[in-house]
C-alpha positions in Angstrom: -6.6 27.7 32.6 -3.2 29.2 31.8 -1.0 30.4 34.6 -0.2 34.1 34.6 3.6 34.6 34.9 3.7 38.4 35.3 1.2 40.9 36.7 1.9 44.6 36.2 0.1 46.9 38.6 -0.5 50.6 37.9 -2.4 53.0 40.2 -4.1 55.7 38.2 -5.3 59.1 39.2 -6.1 61.7 36.5 -3.6 60.3 33.9 -6.0 60.2 30.9 -3.4 61.6 28.4 -0.7 59.1 29.4 -2.7 55.8 29.5 -2.9 54.9 25.8 0.8 55.4 24.9 1.8 53.9 28.3 -0.3 50.8 27.6 1.3 50.4 24.1 4.8 50.6 25.7 4.0 48.1 28.4 2.4 45.6 26.0 5.5 45.8 23.8 7.9 45.3 26.7 5.9 42.3 28.0 5.7 40.7 24.6 9.5 40.9 24.5 9.8 38.8 27.7 7.9 35.9 26.1 5.9 35.4 29.3 2.1 35.3 29.9 1.0 38.5 31.6 -1.8 40.7 32.9 -1.9 44.4 33.3 -4.0 45.7 36.3 -5.0 49.4 36.3 -6.5 50.7 39.5 -8.5 53.9 38.9 -8.2 55.8 42.2 -11.2 58.0 41.9 -10.0 59.9 38.8 -12.0 63.0 37.9 -10.8 63.3 34.3 -11.3 60.8 31.4 -9.0 58.1 32.9 -11.7 55.6 33.6 -13.2 56.0 30.1 -9.8 55.5 28.5 -9.1 52.4 30.7 -12.4 50.7 29.9 -11.8 51.3 26.2 -8.4 49.7 26.5 -9.8 46.8 28.5 -12.3 46.1 25.7 -9.5 46.0 23.2 -6.9 43.9 25.2 -8.1 40.9 27.1 -5.0 40.9 29.3 -6.0 44.2 30.8 -7.9 44.4 34.1 -9.4 47.6 35.4 -10.4 48.1 39.1 -12.5 51.2 39.8 -12.4 52.8 43.2 -15.6 54.6 44.5 -13.4 57.6 45.4 -9.8 58.6 45.8 -8.2 56.4 48.5 -4.6 57.1 47.7 -1.7 55.3 46.0 -1.1 52.9 48.9 -4.7 51.7 48.8 -4.5 51.3 45.0 -1.4 49.3 45.2 -2.9 47.1 48.0 -5.9 46.4 45.8 -3.7 45.5 42.8 -1.5 43.2 44.9 -4.6 41.4 46.2 -6.0 41.0 42.6 -2.7 40.0 41.0 -2.5 36.4 39.8 1.1 36.4 38.4 4.0 34.5 39.8 5.9 37.8 39.6 4.3 41.1 40.4 5.6 44.4 39.0 4.5 47.8 40.2 5.0 51.0 38.4 3.5 54.5 38.0 1.1 55.5 35.3 2.7 58.9 34.6 5.1 57.5 32.0 8.2 58.5 34.1 9.0 54.8 34.7 10.2 53.0 31.5 8.4 49.8 30.7 11.5 48.5 28.9 13.1 48.1 32.4 10.6 45.4 33.3 12.7 42.7 31.5 15.7 43.7 33.6 13.7 43.4 36.9 12.4 40.0 35.8 15.9 38.8 35.1 16.9 39.8 38.6 14.0 37.7 40.0 15.1 34.8 37.8 18.6 35.0 39.5 17.1 34.3 42.9 15.9 37.7 44.2 12.5 37.9 46.0 12.2 41.7 45.6 13.9 44.0 43.1 13.7 47.8 43.6 14.3 50.4 41.0 16.7 53.2 41.5 16.1 56.4 39.5 19.8 57.4 39.5 19.2 60.2 37.0 15.8 61.6 38.0 14.1 64.1 35.8 12.3 66.1 38.5 12.7 69.5 40.1 15.6 70.0 42.5 14.0 71.8 45.4 10.5 70.3 45.6 11.3 66.7 44.5 15.0 65.8 44.5 16.3 67.3 47.7 13.3 66.2 49.9 13.5 62.7 48.3 17.2 62.4 49.1 16.6 63.5 52.7 13.7 61.0 53.0 15.8 58.1 51.5 18.6 58.8 54.0 16.2 59.0 56.9 14.3 55.8 56.0 17.5 53.9 55.3 19.0 55.0 58.6 15.9 54.2 60.6 15.0 50.9 59.1 18.5 49.6 58.4 17.5 48.7 54.9 19.9 50.6 52.7 18.5 51.7 49.4 19.1 54.7 47.3 15.5 55.3 46.2 12.6 54.3 48.4 10.2 56.4 46.4 10.6 54.6 43.1 7.3 52.7 42.4 9.0 50.5 39.8 9.6 47.2 41.6 9.3 43.5 41.0 8.5 40.8 43.6 7.6 37.2 43.8 3.9 36.4 44.4 4.4 35.1 48.0 6.1 38.4 48.9 3.3 40.5 47.3 0.5 38.5 49.0 2.1 38.9 52.5 2.3 42.7 52.2 -0.2 44.6 54.3 -0.2 48.3 53.3 -1.9 51.2 55.0 -1.5 55.0 55.2 1.4 56.1 52.9 3.3 52.8 53.4 3.7 51.9 49.8 7.1 53.6 49.9 8.2 51.3 52.8 7.6 48.1 50.9 11.3 47.1 51.0 11.5 47.8 54.7 8.3 45.9 55.4 9.3 43.0 53.2 12.7 42.8 54.9 11.0 41.5 58.0 10.1 38.4 56.1 13.8 37.8 55.2 13.5 38.4 51.5 16.4 38.4 49.1 16.5 42.0 47.9 18.4 43.9 45.3 18.4 47.4 43.8 19.0 48.2 40.1 19.4 51.4 38.2 16.3 52.2 36.1 15.5 54.9 33.6 13.4 57.9 34.5 11.7 60.3 32.1 10.4 63.8 32.5 6.6 64.1 32.8 5.1 65.0 29.4 1.4 65.1 30.3 -0.7 65.4 33.4 0.2 67.0 36.7 2.3 65.6 39.5 0.3 64.6 42.6 3.3 64.8 44.9 4.0 67.7 47.3 5.8 68.6 50.5 2.5 68.0 52.4 3.3 64.2 52.2 6.5 64.6 54.1 4.8 64.8 57.5 2.6 61.7 56.7 5.7 59.8 55.7 7.5 60.7 58.9 4.5 59.3 60.9 4.4 56.2 58.9 8.1 55.7 59.3 7.6 55.6 63.1 4.9 53.0 62.5 7.2 50.9 60.3 10.1 51.1 62.7 7.9 50.0 65.6 6.3 47.1 63.6 9.7 45.9 62.3 11.3 45.9 65.7 8.7 45.5 68.4 5.4 44.3 67.0 5.8 40.8 68.5 7.4 42.2 71.8 6.0 45.6 72.5 6.8 45.4 76.2 10.5 45.8 75.3 9.7 49.1 73.6 7.3 50.6 76.1 8.9 48.9 79.0 12.3 50.4 78.2 10.9 53.9 78.2 8.9 53.1 81.3 11.8 51.8 83.2 14.0 54.7 82.2 11.4 57.2 83.4 10.7 55.3 86.6 14.4 55.0 87.4 14.9 58.7 86.7 11.9 59.7 88.8 12.8 57.3 91.6 16.3 58.6 91.7 15.1 62.2 92.0 12.6 61.3 94.8 15.2 59.3 96.6 17.7 62.1 96.6 15.0 64.5 97.8 14.1 62.1 100.6 17.8 62.0 101.7 18.0 65.8 101.6 14.8 66.2 103.7 15.4 63.5 106.2 19.2 63.6 106.7 20.1 67.2 105.7 17.0 69.0 106.8 16.5 70.8 103.5 12.9 71.9 102.9 11.1 70.5 99.8 8.3 73.1 99.6 8.2 75.0 96.3 11.0 72.9 94.6 10.2 71.9 91.0 12.3 68.7 91.4 9.5 67.2 93.6 7.0 67.6 90.9 9.4 66.3 88.2 10.2 63.2 90.3 6.6 62.4 90.8 5.6 63.0 87.1 8.5 60.9 85.8 7.6 58.0 88.1 4.0 58.1 87.1 4.9 58.3 83.4 7.2 55.3 83.8 4.5 53.2 85.4 2.0 54.2 82.7 4.5 53.1 79.9 5.0 49.8 81.6 1.3 49.3 81.9 0.8 50.2 78.2 3.5 47.7 77.3 1.8 44.9 79.2 -1.5 45.7 77.6 0.2 45.8 74.2 1.7 42.3 74.9 -1.8 41.0 75.6 -3.1 42.5 72.3 -0.1 41.1 70.4 -0.9 37.6 71.7 -4.6 38.0 70.8 -3.6 39.2 67.3 -1.3 36.2 66.6 -3.3 33.5 68.4 -6.8 34.4 67.2 -5.7 34.3 63.6 -3.2 31.5 64.1 -0.7 34.0 62.6 2.9 32.8 62.9 5.7 35.1 64.2 8.0 33.7 61.5 8.1 33.2 57.7 9.3 30.0 56.0 10.9 30.3 52.6 10.9 26.6 51.7 10.5 23.2 53.4 12.8 20.5 52.0 11.4 17.0 52.3 12.7 13.6 51.3 15.2 13.5 48.5 14.5 16.9 46.9 17.3 18.1 44.8 
């Protein structure tokens, strides 16, 4: 059984008019690389002719795999299914709207050949609307880069290439497909960003909107927590808890001094309630941190899941 060298993963949702020309372009680009390949389309509950077109393409080309979802689960779920099904030594992800250029696949593969574990595309000349796409995207890229400390120009570009071991370690939920570089950075991957081409949409309708912004913000909080504190949650919750407890204790201590030594009445003073509430909140955060520590240990120990990732083990006289 021949080894698949490259797997190309494409989530599809109502892109019937794009699929045939896109497939021709991808096949031509992959043939130029001289590597064995497979193309995995994930039909994410399309309501147009997308599935019909995909199954017809699959009957024509043995290298095409089609995964049909029962309903629309979203781009993250589609990518997760594709990553799980991929057999290639290198996995390439891209959109099915023909705005990514398949000719850039070869460039990404060359970056992988030079030692990179993950290569991210950067749409440096985007062909999208300024107000609804470009400005929100730039703001999101700045916010994600600042929060995660993984500096990239374009987190939203689906065109990426990664080694198989990186792809198989990714666990994606919610809208986290855009955080793949940040999630992968926890594993200590070698990462680069390259400029890729971007084309205006010629068929179909964009599925992106401002409504995704709020979901992205919530997922960003999740990613930040997982990257920094998933194995030591007490340091996150405990820090907040100690700060609240110290603040509340200081307020109550000062009020105690005022009442006992200065004879100042406490009745009707909001500071009393504030001190009590801060102290109780602090104790609750510390308690949550301790419970999270227990859950983290259960998570790692029950699955024998390591808290580290090994790139390679050198033995004997390996060169």
